[in-house]
C-alpha positions in Angstrom: -22.4 18.2 4.3 -21.1 14.4 3.0 -17.4 14.1 3.9 -15.0 13.5 1.0 -11.5 12.4 2.3 -8.6 12.0 -1.0 -5.3 10.8 -0.4 -2.3 12.0 -2.7 0.9 10.2 -2.9 4.5 11.8 -3.3 4.8 11.8 -7.0 1.1 13.9 -6.9 2.6 17.0 -5.3 6.0 17.0 -5.6 6.6 20.4 -8.0 4.4 23.8 -7.6 2.5 23.2 -10.5 1.3 19.8 -9.7 0.6 21.2 -6.0 -1.9 23.8 -7.9 -3.2 21.1 -9.9 -4.2 19.3 -6.7 -5.0 22.6 -5.0 -7.7 23.6 -7.9 -9.2 20.2 -7.8 -9.8 20.0 -4.3 -10.5 23.6 -4.4 -13.7 22.7 -7.0 -14.6 19.2 -4.6 -15.9 21.5 -2.0 -17.5 23.9 -3.9 -19.3 21.0 -5.3 -20.8 20.9 -1.3 -18.2 18.5 -0.4 -16.7 18.7 3.5 -13.2 17.7 2.4 -9.7 16.1 4.1 -6.7 16.0 2.5 -3.7 13.8 3.4 -0.6 14.1 1.7 2.8 12.4 1.6 6.1 13.7 1.6 6.8 15.1 -2.4 8.5 12.4 -4.9 12.2 11.1 -3.2 11.8 13.6 0.0 11.8 10.4 2.3 14.4 8.5 0.9 17.0 11.6 0.4 16.4 12.1 4.5 17.1 8.8 5.6 20.1 8.8 3.4 21.1 11.9 4.4 20.8 10.4 8.4 23.4 7.5 7.1 26.4 9.6 6.1 26.2 10.9 9.8 25.7 7.0 11.1 24.8 3.7 9.7 22.5 3.2 12.5 20.8 6.1 13.3 18.5 6.1 16.4 14.8 5.2 15.9 12.9 8.2 17.4 14.9 10.6 15.8 14.4 9.4 12.6 11.0 9.7 13.0 11.7 13.0 13.5 13.3 13.8 10.6 10.9 12.4 8.1 7.8 13.6 9.1 9.5 17.0 7.8 8.6 15.4 3.9 5.4 15.3 4.7 5.3 19.1 7.0 6.0 20.6 3.9 3.8 18.5 1.7 0.5 20.0 3.4 2.0 23.2 3.9 2.8 24.0 0.2 -1.2 22.5 -0.1 -2.7 24.3 2.5 -1.1 27.9 1.3 -2.3 26.6 -2.5 -5.9 26.5 -1.4 -5.9 29.8 0.5 -4.2 31.6 -2.6 -7.1 30.2 -4.3 -9.4 31.4 -2.0 -10.4 27.8 -0.6 -9.9 28.6 3.0 -7.5 25.8 4.5 -5.2 24.8 7.5 -2.5 21.6 7.3 -2.3 19.6 10.7 0.2 17.2 11.8 -1.2 13.6 12.5 -0.5 14.4 16.5 -2.9 17.5 15.8 -5.3 15.4 14.6 -5.6 12.8 16.9 -3.8 9.9 15.6 -2.7 7.9 18.7 -0.3 5.0 18.2 1.3 2.6 20.0 5.5 3.8 20.9 7.3 1.5 18.2 9.1 4.0 16.1 9.0 3.4 12.3 5.8 1.1 11.8 3.7 1.7 14.6 0.4 0.8 14.5 -2.9 3.2 15.1 -4.4 2.5 18.3 -7.4 5.0 18.0 -8.3 8.2 16.3 -9.6 11.7 18.6 -10.8 13.7 15.6 -12.3 16.7 17.2 -9.7 19.5 16.4 -10.5 18.2 13.1 -14.2 18.0 12.9 -13.9 21.6 14.4 -12.2 22.9 11.3 -14.9 21.0 8.9 -17.5 22.7 10.7 -15.5 25.8 9.8 -16.0 25.4 6.4 -11.6 24.6 6.2 -10.5 21.8 4.0 -8.4 20.3 6.7 -4.9 19.0 4.7 -3.2 16.1 7.2 0.3 15.1 6.6 -0.4 11.2 5.8 2.1 8.2 7.4 3.1 10.4 10.8 1.1 10.1 14.2 1.5 10.7 17.9 2.4 7.7 20.8 1.2 7.1 24.2 3.7 8.3 25.2 3.5 11.5 23.7 6.9 10.6 20.8 6.4 11.6 17.2 5.9 8.1 15.3 5.6 7.0 11.5 3.4 4.4 10.1 5.7 2.3 7.8 6.2 2.2 4.5 3.2 3.3 2.6 1.8 4.6 5.3 -0.4 8.2 4.4 -3.2 4.9 2.9 -3.8 3.9 6.1 -3.8 7.7 8.2 -6.4 8.6 4.8 -8.4 5.0 5.7 -9.0 6.0 9.7 -9.3 9.0 9.0 -12.6 8.3 6.9 -13.6 5.7 9.6 -13.3 8.5 12.6 -15.6 10.6 10.5 -17.7 8.5 8.4 -16.7 10.3 4.9 -19.0 8.9 2.4 -16.1 7.8 0.7 -12.1 7.7 1.0 -10.1 8.2 -2.9 -7.0 6.9 -2.8 -5.3 9.5 -5.9 -2.0 8.4 -7.4 -0.1 8.8 -10.9 -1.5 5.4 -12.0 -5.6 5.2 -12.7 -6.3 2.4 -10.9 -5.5 -1.2 -9.7 -4.8 -3.5 -12.7 -4.2 -6.6 -13.8 -0.3 -6.5 -13.4 1.9 -3.7 -12.9 1.9 -2.0 -16.7 5.5 -1.1 -16.1 6.1 -5.0 -16.7 3.6 -5.7 -18.4 2.3 -3.5 -21.1 -1.1 -4.8 -22.1 -2.2 -4.9 -18.6 -5.6 -3.7 -18.3 -7.8 -1.3 -15.3 -9.7 -3.6 -13.0 -12.9 -2.2 -12.3 -14.3 -3.9 -8.9 -11.8 -5.7 -6.9 -12.3 -7.3 -3.1 -10.2 -6.4 -0.1 -8.9 -9.9 0.4 -8.0 -10.2 -3.3 -6.7 -6.3 -3.0 -4.3 -7.1 0.4 -2.6 -10.4 -1.5 -2.0 -8.4 -4.3 0.1 -5.4 -1.8 1.2 -8.0 0.3 3.6 -9.3 -2.4 4.6 -6.1 -4.4 1.5 -4.5 -6.1 2.8 -0.6 -4.5 -0.6 1.4 -5.1 -1.9 0.4 -2.1 -1.2 -0.6 1.6 -1.8 -4.1 2.8 -2.6 -2.6 6.4 -5.0 0.4 5.3 -6.9 -2.1 2.5 -7.4 -4.4 6.3 -8.6 -1.8 8.3 -10.9 -0.8 5.3 -12.6 -4.1 5.1 -12.6 -4.2 9.2 -14.5 -0.8 8.5 -16.4 -1.6 5.8 -14.9 1.6 3.5 -15.3 1.1 0.0 -11.5 2.4 -1.4 -11.7 4.4 -4.6 -8.4 4.1 -6.5 -7.3 7.0 -9.7 -5.5 9.0 -10.9 -4.7 12.3 -8.8 -4.4 14.3 -12.8 -8.1 13.8 -14.0 -11.4 12.0 -12.7 -11.9 9.2 -15.3 -13.2 6.8 -13.0 -10.9 3.8 -11.4 -11.1 1.0 -9.2 -13.3 0.4 -6.4 -12.4 -2.0 -3.6 -14.9 -3.1 -1.4 -16.2 -6.5 -0.2 -17.6 -8.0 -3.1 -18.1 -7.0 -7.1 -21.2 -6.1 -8.3 -20.1 -7.5 -11.5 -18.8 -11.0 -12.3 -15.2 -11.6 -11.5 -12.6 -13.2 -13.9 -10.8 -16.7 -12.0 -8.1 -15.2 -11.8 -8.3 -11.5 -11.0 -4.3 -9.7 -10.7 -1.0 -10.8 -10.6 1.5 -9.0 -8.9 5.6 -9.3 -8.2 7.4 -9.3 -5.4 11.4 -9.0 -6.6 13.9 -8.7 -4.1 12.8 -11.5 -1.1 14.6 -14.5 0.6 13.8 -18.1 1.3 15.0 -19.3 4.5 14.9 -22.9 6.1 13.0 -22.0 9.2 13.3 -26.0 11.0 13.9 -29.4 10.1 10.1 -30.3 8.2 7.9 -31.3 11.4 9.7 -29.8 13.9 9.0 -27.9 16.8 11.1 -24.8 16.2 9.6 -23.0 12.8 7.0 -21.2 14.8 10.3 -19.6 16.6 12.1 -18.9 13.9 8.9 -17.4 11.7 8.3 -15.4 14.8 12.2 -13.7 14.4 11.3 -12.0 10.9 7.9 -10.8 12.1 6.3 -8.9 9.9 8.1 -9.9 7.2 6.9 -13.2 6.3 5.4 -13.9 3.0 4.6 -17.5 2.9 5.1 -20.6 4.7 6.1 -23.7 2.4 6.4 -27.2 3.7 9.0 -29.4 2.0 9.9 -33.0 2.6 13.7 -32.2 4.4 12.9 -28.8 5.4 10.3 -26.1 6.4 11.1 -22.9 4.5 9.9 -19.5 4.6 9.3 -16.4 1.8 10.5 -13.1 2.8 10.6 -9.4 2.1 13.8 -9.2 3.2 17.6 -9.2 1.7 20.6 -10.3 2.2 19.8 -12.9 5.2 22.5 -15.3 6.1 22.1 -18.6 4.3 19.3 -17.4 2.7 18.2 -17.8 -1.4 17.6 -14.9 -3.2 14.2 -15.1 -4.8 11.0 -13.2 -6.5 7.6 -14.1 -5.6 4.7 -13.6 -7.5 1.0 -14.0 -6.4 -2.1 -15.4 -8.1 -5.1 -14.1 -7.1 -9.2 -14.4 -7.9 -12.0 -16.8 -6.8 -10.2 -19.7 -9.0 -6.6 -19.0 -8.3 -6.5 -20.8 -5.5 -7.8 -24.6 -7.6 -5.7 -27.5 -8.6 -6.2 -26.2 -12.1 -5.0 -22.2 -11.7 -1.3 -24.4 -9.8 -1.0 -26.9 -12.6 -1.4 -23.3 -15.0 1.3 -21.2 -13.2 3.6 -24.6 -12.6 3.0 -25.5 -16.3 3.7 -22.2 -17.7 7.0 -21.7 -15.7 7.6 -25.4 -16.4 7.5 -24.5 -20.1 9.8 -20.8 -20.0 12.2 -23.1 -18.5 12.2 -21.5 -15.0 12.5 -23.2 -11.8 10.2 -23.1 -9.2 11.3 -22.4 -6.0 8.7 -23.4 -3.0 4.4 -22.3 -3.5 2.0 -21.8 -1.2 -2.0 -21.8 -2.0 -5.1 -20.8 -0.4 -8.4 -20.2 -1.5 -8.0 -17.3 -3.8 -4.5 -17.0 -4.5 -1.3 -19.0 -5.1 2.1 -17.4 -4.6 5.3 -18.9 -6.1 8.7 -18.0 -5.0 11.3 -18.3 -8.3 15.3 -17.1 -8.5 15.0 -13.3 -9.1 15.9 -12.9 -13.2 13.3 -14.5 -13.9 10.5 -12.8 -11.9 9.5 -9.9 -15.1 9.6 -13.0 -17.0 7.1 -15.3 -15.7 4.9 -12.3 -14.7 4.5 -11.4 -18.5 3.3 -15.2 -19.7 1.5 -16.0 -16.6 -0.4 -12.7 -17.5 -0.5 -14.3 -21.7 -2.1 -17.4 -19.6 -5.0 -15.6 -17.6 -6.0 -13.0 -19.6 -5.3 -13.5 -23.2 -8.4 -12.6 -24.3 -7.5 -9.4 -23.1 -4.6 -8.4 -25.1 
């Protein structure tokens, strides 16, 4: 039978009615003759609530204990969904990340997956059982519970799809797909039917929360197409793949990272910039050279001496062109918005700007690049 991996976000399972809706959809998929693996996140708000509770005890809880604590959220979701499926007559079993063989490195709260040993999962699928997996978690090479960082359930779904050679991997959430901009900011944002891995990864890197960048990069390496859609209906959403089958627009989409910082990492031309950048690790979003200094835009807040900024990213086949760069800078200038730093590549341009300008400039840029869709 073909194997389908589905991932449901926390808002899709945050009450009894939604759990039952998801269960009915999964049971129907199984009835249609598919082997089904479901990855679930913690119910909406659970992880933040658990972290807040820990910090009422101490401002700096032990990282190992935080992992033990927050994985309880996914265990609740997976158990409830398995209970719901069984109540509908669809045989199901729930497993933690460690029980399905997700092996990680030893880093707590932001571990990386090293390998997957899905023997137990495969055994259950061969019996016709739907397997419900708690996302966001694994077990380290030292047999400790680990978590994969925010959005890690996406990564769980993708790595399981690769390990099982699944027919498809569906990321299902409270939106109907990837849009030309965040529809909560831009009312006229349109659905993107197909988008390249690298474009989607850039949007995720700069604030689009519908998919995690690490999951997209893994899907790209493994050649797994991702279907992003709504958890409440089956209307077509967005396919993330190597190359869209239809002609692309010059600019495909925009994203906004509201809270970032612009920090000086060394004098222009100095050799200390690399060491300074390394101290920020994966929080670095882009590096730009200016006449007086090298600066980095990082997804961190409250850094001493840093300038608080928002970051906007524009992606597409012509997003890195001089014409698009001029359009971005020109739109900002027309609005009276100062641009603090710019970085560009072949298919993307990113700008740093004062935070109060983030949403207004996204709206102006969307109107400029997608006026024919409004």
